[in-house]
C-alpha positions as YAML, in Angstrom:
chain: A
units: angstrom
residues:
- id: 1
  name: MET
  ca: [83.43, -48.78, 20.40]
- id: 2
  name: SER
  ca: [86.47, -48.99, 18.19]
- id: 3
  name: GLY
  ca: [89.75, -47.18, 18.53]
- id: 4
  name: ALA
  ca: [90.93, -44.69, 21.10]
- id: 5
  name: GLY
  ca: [91.53, -40.98, 21.27]
- id: 6
  name: ALA
  ca: [89.80, -37.78, 22.25]
- id: 7
  name: GLY
  ca: [87.05, -38.16, 19.64]
- id: 8
  name: HIS
  ca: [86.03, -41.64, 20.75]
- id: 9
  name: ASP
  ca: [86.32, -40.60, 24.41]
- id: 10
  name: ALA
  ca: [84.03, -37.59, 23.86]
- id: 11
  name: LEU
  ca: [81.44, -39.73, 22.08]
- id: 12
  name: ARG
  ca: [81.56, -42.31, 24.88]
- id: 13
  name: ALA
  ca: [81.15, -39.52, 27.47]
- id: 14
  name: ASP
  ca: [78.13, -38.29, 25.49]
- id: 15
  name: GLY
  ca: [76.49, -41.71, 25.91]
- id: 16
  name: TYR
  ca: [77.31, -43.42, 22.63]
- id: 17
  name: ALA
  ca: [78.05, -47.12, 23.05]
- id: 18
  name: TRP
  ca: [79.42, -47.49, 19.50]
- id: 19
  name: SER
  ca: [81.70, -45.32, 17.38]
- id: 20
  name: ALA
  ca: [83.96, -45.76, 14.39]
- id: 21
  name: GLY
  ca: [86.43, -43.88, 12.27]
- id: 22
  name: VAL
  ca: [85.03, -41.93, 9.33]
- id: 23
  name: ALA
  ca: [87.00, -42.57, 6.13]
- id: 24
  name: THR
  ca: [87.09, -39.44, 3.97]
- id: 25
  name: SER
  ca: [88.33, -39.05, 0.43]
- id: 26
  name: ASP
  ca: [89.43, -36.04, -1.61]
- id: 27
  name: GLY
  ca: [85.94, -35.86, -3.14]
- id: 28
  name: ASP
  ca: [84.44, -35.21, 0.31]
- id: 29
  name: PHE
  ca: [85.94, -31.71, 0.39]
- id: 30
  name: ASP
  ca: [84.57, -28.80, -1.61]
- id: 31
  name: ALA
  ca: [86.50, -26.12, -3.56]
- id: 32
  name: GLN
  ca: [86.85, -24.11, -0.35]
- id: 33
  name: GLY
  ca: [88.66, -27.01, 1.31]
- id: 34
  name: HIS
  ca: [85.81, -27.82, 3.73]
- id: 35
  name: LEU
  ca: [84.11, -31.13, 4.40]
- id: 36
  name: ASN
  ca: [81.08, -30.89, 2.12]
- id: 37
  name: ASN
  ca: [77.56, -30.97, 3.61]
- id: 38
  name: SER
  ca: [76.45, -33.78, 1.32]
- id: 39
  name: ALA
  ca: [79.53, -35.82, 2.30]
- id: 40
  name: ILE
  ca: [78.50, -35.55, 5.96]
- id: 41
  name: VAL
  ca: [75.05, -36.93, 5.11]
- id: 42
  name: ARG
  ca: [76.68, -39.86, 3.28]
- id: 43
  name: HIS
  ca: [78.99, -40.48, 6.25]
- id: 44
  name: PHE
  ca: [75.99, -40.53, 8.59]
- id: 45
  name: ASN
  ca: [74.43, -43.18, 6.32]
- id: 46
  name: ASP
  ca: [77.70, -45.17, 6.39]
- id: 47
  name: LEU
  ca: [77.73, -44.92, 10.20]
- id: 48
  name: ARG
  ca: [74.18, -46.33, 10.40]
- id: 49
  name: ILE
  ca: [75.24, -49.25, 8.19]
- id: 50
  name: GLY
  ca: [78.38, -49.74, 10.31]
- id: 51
  name: TYR
  ca: [76.28, -49.78, 13.49]
- id: 52
  name: VAL
  ca: [74.09, -52.54, 12.05]
- id: 53
  name: GLN
  ca: [77.01, -54.60, 10.76]
- id: 54
  name: ALA
  ca: [78.97, -54.30, 14.00]
- id: 55
  name: ASN
  ca: [76.09, -54.80, 16.42]
- id: 56
  name: LEU
  ca: [73.07, -56.49, 14.85]
- id: 57
  name: GLY
  ca: [75.02, -58.68, 12.45]
- id: 58
  name: ASP
  ca: [73.88, -61.59, 10.38]
- id: 59
  name: VAL
  ca: [70.72, -62.31, 12.43]
- id: 60
  name: TRP
  ca: [69.22, -58.95, 11.45]
- id: 61
  name: ILE
  ca: [70.52, -58.90, 7.88]
- id: 62
  name: ASP
  ca: [69.25, -62.48, 7.30]
- id: 63
  name: TRP
  ca: [65.83, -61.54, 8.73]
- id: 64
  name: LEU
  ca: [65.57, -58.54, 6.40]
- id: 65
  name: SER
  ca: [66.51, -60.67, 3.40]
- id: 66
  name: ARG
  ca: [64.18, -63.53, 4.34]
- id: 67
  name: THR
  ca: [61.16, -61.27, 4.88]
- id: 68
  name: GLY
  ca: [61.75, -58.85, 2.00]
- id: 69
  name: SER
  ca: [61.81, -55.95, 4.47]
- id: 70
  name: VAL
  ca: [64.01, -52.85, 4.29]
- id: 71
  name: VAL
  ca: [65.03, -50.19, 6.78]
- id: 72
  name: VAL
  ca: [64.50, -46.70, 5.36]
- id: 73
  name: ALA
  ca: [65.43, -43.26, 6.60]
- id: 74
  name: ARG
  ca: [62.16, -41.31, 6.55]
- id: 75
  name: GLU
  ca: [63.77, -38.10, 7.80]
- id: 76
  name: VAL
  ca: [67.36, -36.95, 8.28]
- id: 77
  name: HIS
  ca: [67.95, -33.67, 10.11]
- id: 78
  name: VAL
  ca: [71.53, -32.40, 10.19]
- id: 79
  name: LEU
  ca: [73.10, -29.70, 12.34]
- id: 80
  name: TYR
  ca: [76.47, -28.57, 10.99]
- id: 81
  name: GLU
  ca: [78.57, -27.43, 13.95]
- id: 82
  name: SER
  ca: [81.99, -26.58, 12.49]
- id: 83
  name: GLU
  ca: [84.12, -27.03, 9.40]
- id: 84
  name: GLY
  ca: [86.11, -30.15, 8.72]
- id: 85
  name: PHE
  ca: [89.39, -29.91, 6.82]
- id: 86
  name: PRO
  ca: [91.33, -32.35, 4.59]
- id: 87
  name: ASP
  ca: [94.23, -32.73, 7.04]
- id: 88
  name: GLU
  ca: [91.92, -33.85, 9.88]
- id: 89
  name: ARG
  ca: [90.64, -37.27, 10.85]
- id: 90
  name: PHE
  ca: [87.06, -37.82, 12.04]
- id: 91
  name: VAL
  ca: [85.12, -40.30, 14.15]
- id: 92
  name: GLY
  ca: [81.39, -40.77, 14.30]
- id: 93
  name: ALA
  ca: [78.81, -42.54, 16.37]
- id: 94
  name: THR
  ca: [75.26, -43.79, 16.15]
- id: 95
  name: ARG
  ca: [72.76, -44.62, 18.87]
- id: 96
  name: ILE
  ca: [69.12, -45.56, 18.93]
- id: 97
  name: LEU
  ca: [67.26, -43.25, 21.30]
- id: 98
  name: ARG
  ca: [63.62, -44.30, 21.27]
- id: 99
  name: ARG
  ca: [60.62, -45.62, 19.38]
- id: 100
  name: ASP
  ca: [57.76, -43.38, 18.29]
- id: 101
  name: GLY
  ca: [54.93, -45.51, 16.95]
- id: 102
  name: LEU
  ca: [56.51, -47.58, 14.16]
- id: 103
  name: ALA
  ca: [59.55, -45.30, 13.90]
- id: 104
  name: GLY
  ca: [62.97, -45.76, 15.40]
- id: 105
  name: ILE
  ca: [64.65, -42.48, 16.37]
- id: 106
  name: LEU
  ca: [68.45, -42.35, 16.05]
- id: 107
  name: GLU
  ca: [71.02, -39.75, 16.92]
- id: 108
  name: GLN
  ca: [74.44, -39.45, 15.31]
- id: 109
  name: ARG
  ca: [77.57, -37.31, 15.73]
- id: 110
  name: VAL
  ca: [80.79, -36.72, 13.85]
- id: 111
  name: VAL
  ca: [83.71, -35.12, 15.68]
- id: 112
  name: GLU
  ca: [87.35, -34.41, 14.86]
- id: 113
  name: ALA
  ca: [89.33, -37.41, 16.10]
- id: 114
  name: ALA
  ca: [92.26, -35.74, 17.87]
- id: 115
  name: ASN
  ca: [90.51, -32.95, 19.78]
- id: 116
  name: ALA
  ca: [86.81, -33.99, 19.64]
- id: 117
  name: ARG
  ca: [85.74, -30.73, 18.01]
- id: 118
  name: PRO
  ca: [82.09, -31.15, 16.98]
- id: 119
  name: ILE
  ca: [81.61, -31.31, 13.19]
- id: 120
  name: ALA
  ca: [77.95, -32.33, 12.77]
- id: 121
  name: ARG
  ca: [74.99, -34.02, 14.43]
- id: 122
  name: ALA
  ca: [72.07, -35.86, 12.86]
- id: 123
  name: TRP
  ca: [68.68, -36.89, 14.06]
- id: 124
  name: VAL
  ca: [67.14, -39.69, 11.99]
- id: 125
  name: VAL
  ca: [63.67, -41.22, 11.79]
- id: 126
  name: GLN
  ca: [63.87, -44.81, 10.51]
- id: 127
  name: LEU
  ca: [61.05, -47.10, 9.48]
- id: 128
  name: LEU
  ca: [60.89, -50.80, 8.70]
- id: 129
  name: VAL
  ca: [59.10, -51.16, 5.36]
- id: 130
  name: LYS
  ca: [57.69, -54.13, 3.46]
- id: 131
  name: GLY
  ca: [55.75, -53.83, 0.23]
- id: 132
  name: GLY
  ca: [55.88, -50.04, 0.40]
- id: 133
  name: ARG
  ca: [54.27, -49.80, 3.85]
- id: 134
  name: ALA
  ca: [55.72, -49.25, 7.31]
- id: 135
  name: ILE
  ca: [55.47, -52.37, 9.45]
- id: 136
  name: ALA
  ca: [56.18, -53.23, 13.09]
- id: 137
  name: TRP
  ca: [59.73, -54.21, 13.97]
- id: 138
  name: PRO
  ca: [60.09, -57.92, 14.83]
- id: 139
  name: ASP
  ca: [59.81, -58.94, 18.48]
- id: 140
  name: PHE
  ca: [63.53, -59.77, 18.75]
- id: 141
  name: TYR
  ca: [64.76, -56.40, 17.43]
- id: 142
  name: TRP
  ca: [64.22, -53.99, 20.35]
- id: 143
  name: PRO
  ca: [65.60, -56.29, 23.08]
- id: 144
  name: LEU
  ca: [68.68, -56.79, 20.89]
- id: 145
  name: VAL
  ca: [69.10, -53.00, 20.51]
- id: 146
  name: ALA
  ca: [68.58, -52.55, 24.27]
- id: 147
  name: THR
  ca: [71.48, -54.93, 24.90]
- id: 148
  name: ILE
  ca: [73.71, -52.95, 22.53]
- id: 149
  name: GLU
  ca: [72.69, -49.59, 23.99]
- id: 150
  name: GLY
  ca: [72.81, -50.79, 27.59]
- id: 151
  name: HIS
  ca: [69.25, -49.74, 28.46]
- id: 152
  name: THR
  ca: [65.64, -50.33, 27.48]
- id: 153
  name: ILE
  ca: [64.60, -48.35, 24.43]
- id: 154
  name: PRO
  ca: [61.64, -46.11, 25.42]
- id: 155
  name: HIS
  ca: [58.48, -46.48, 23.32]
- id: 156
  name: ARG
  ca: [55.69, -43.99, 22.74]
- id: 157
  name: GLU
  ca: [52.60, -45.09, 20.93]
- id: 158
  name: GLN
  ca: [51.79, -43.42, 17.62]
- id: 159
  name: VAL
  ca: [52.03, -39.67, 17.99]
- id: 160
  name: PRO
  ca: [50.35, -37.16, 15.67]
- id: 161
  name: ARG
  ca: [52.56, -36.45, 12.69]
- id: 162
  name: ALA
  ca: [54.11, -32.99, 12.77]
- id: 163
  name: ALA
  ca: [53.72, -30.77, 9.75]
- id: 164
  name: TRP
  ca: [56.64, -31.11, 7.37]
- id: 165
  name: GLY
  ca: [58.94, -28.15, 6.91]
- id: 166
  name: PRO
  ca: [60.65, -25.54, 8.99]
- id: 167
  name: PRO
  ca: [58.88, -24.40, 12.15]
- id: 168
  name: ALA
  ca: [56.54, -21.43, 11.85]
- id: 169
  name: TRP
  ca: [57.88, -18.17, 13.24]
...
């Protein structure tokens, strides 16, 4: 976990082992002066990349390159909790929660840095893909993630795929 402050402390208290500052630019804010929804999605992507670079490092990146495999976000679900403003600073975090079949399930948060006010949360389904098809993660991957997260990553065998779209009323 990098840095200090209320935002990092709140993320740590929520069980995140890794967090980082979120660098915003003027283009991240809409005409109303609010942190734009699409900017939050991009920041969540940047946080996933930061998590990999900080924690999995060259071993993982070299393996991906050597095998021609890629990690893809199959689904990204975002809950916007409050507005972010141009004069604020933000911190975000990523953690890997569990495995469902071939998928890795991640959770992410962005909070205001000084007072830890929640800005947004994301729930992400990631797959490892080679040649256009989902493949099993290599044997070394999940123990490495467990070390980073500080606990074994739970695994459920393949579960029936839920229908895509909003839930039925």
